[in-house]
N, C-alpha and C positions, 0 to 999 in steps of 0.2 A: 437479453440481458447484455450488460456492458461491464467489462473488466478494465480498470486502470492499473498501469504498471509505471512506477517512477523510473525515469530514465534521463537523467540530466544531461548524459553525454549522446543520448540517441541510439546507443549500442547495446548497452548492458542495463541490468536492473541495478540502480544506484540506492545508496543509502540516503538518510536525513529526509523522510518523507515531507516532513514539515516545511523544509526550506526548498524542496524541488519545484521547478517550474515547468519541466518538461515531462509529459506523460504520453506513453503509448495507450490508446483506447482500443480495446478489442471489441467488436460486435460479435456476439455468440448467438446462434440461432440453431435450435435443436441440437445442442452439443457440439457444434462444429463452429469454428472462425469463419464469419461471413464478411468481415472487413476489418482494417487496422488503419489508424491514423494518428499523426502526432499532433498533440495540443500544447501549445506554450502559453503559460500564464504570465500575465504582468506581475511584477514583483509583489504588488499590493494585494494580488489574490492569492498568493501562496498560503498554505495553511497557517505557517507561522505568523504572517502579516495580517490575515483576515479575522482570525479569533472566533468566528462562529459559522456554522453551516458548512455548505460545500461551495467552492468556486464554480461560478456559472458553467464554466466549460466541463466540469465534471459532475454536473448536476444528475445525470441519469446513470451513475455507476452503482453497481451492486457489490462489487469487490475491489479493495485496492491491494495491490502486491508491491512490496517495497523490500529493500535490504535492510533497513531498519527504520524504526519510528519510536518516538517517545510514548509514555503512558498516557499522557494527557490527550495526545492525537488519536491513540488507539481507542480511548473511552469515547471521545468525540465522535469518530467514525460509526462505532457500535451503537451509539444513541441515535445517530442519523439513518441507522438501518444499513450501513456498509460494512461489509466483512473485511476487517483488515488482516492482512496476512504478510508476515516477515519471512521471506524465502531464503533459502540456500543458493538455489539456482540463480545464475546470472544472466542468462540467455533469456529474454522476454518471450520468444515464441516456444521455447522448451517449457518454460513456467507456465504458460497457458495450456500446453499439451498435457503437461502433467497435472495441472489443475482439473481439466476436463476429464482426465482419466482417473481422478481421485487419488493420486499419489504424489502430490506436490509436497516436498518436504518443507516445514515451516518450523521456525522458532517459537517456543511458548514464551509470549510476552509477559506472562503473569510472573514468570520468574524473574524477568529483568526487572520487573516494578516492585519486587519483594522487598520489604524493610528488613534490612540485615541487622539492625540495632537490638533486636530481641531474641538474639541467639545466644547470648551469655559468652561472648569470646574472651572474658577476663580470665587469667590464669590464677 
């Protein structure tokens, strides 16, 4: 299993998954981290610029953890069989440990994508 984490600064989990070009890729075997490497995408392979599918360097991932991502990318990843997670944790290694332990705190993106126009805010 491979898990990708957005880390534009190479130190923390960063936001804007669609524009991110640096990812930590963790190789997971039998519930343990077996390896970690940094992948840097050319700008034309970022999710935002590529428009469809997965960038070649991320082709084997099953999970993408980020600090934020838009609804379109969330749905695109889901359709590609990749589990998108928006985490509160900023430390990539801790996020992986929490994910493997089943206790990674994540934001619910369906709320972020909710259409507020139908709540009748008129007074």
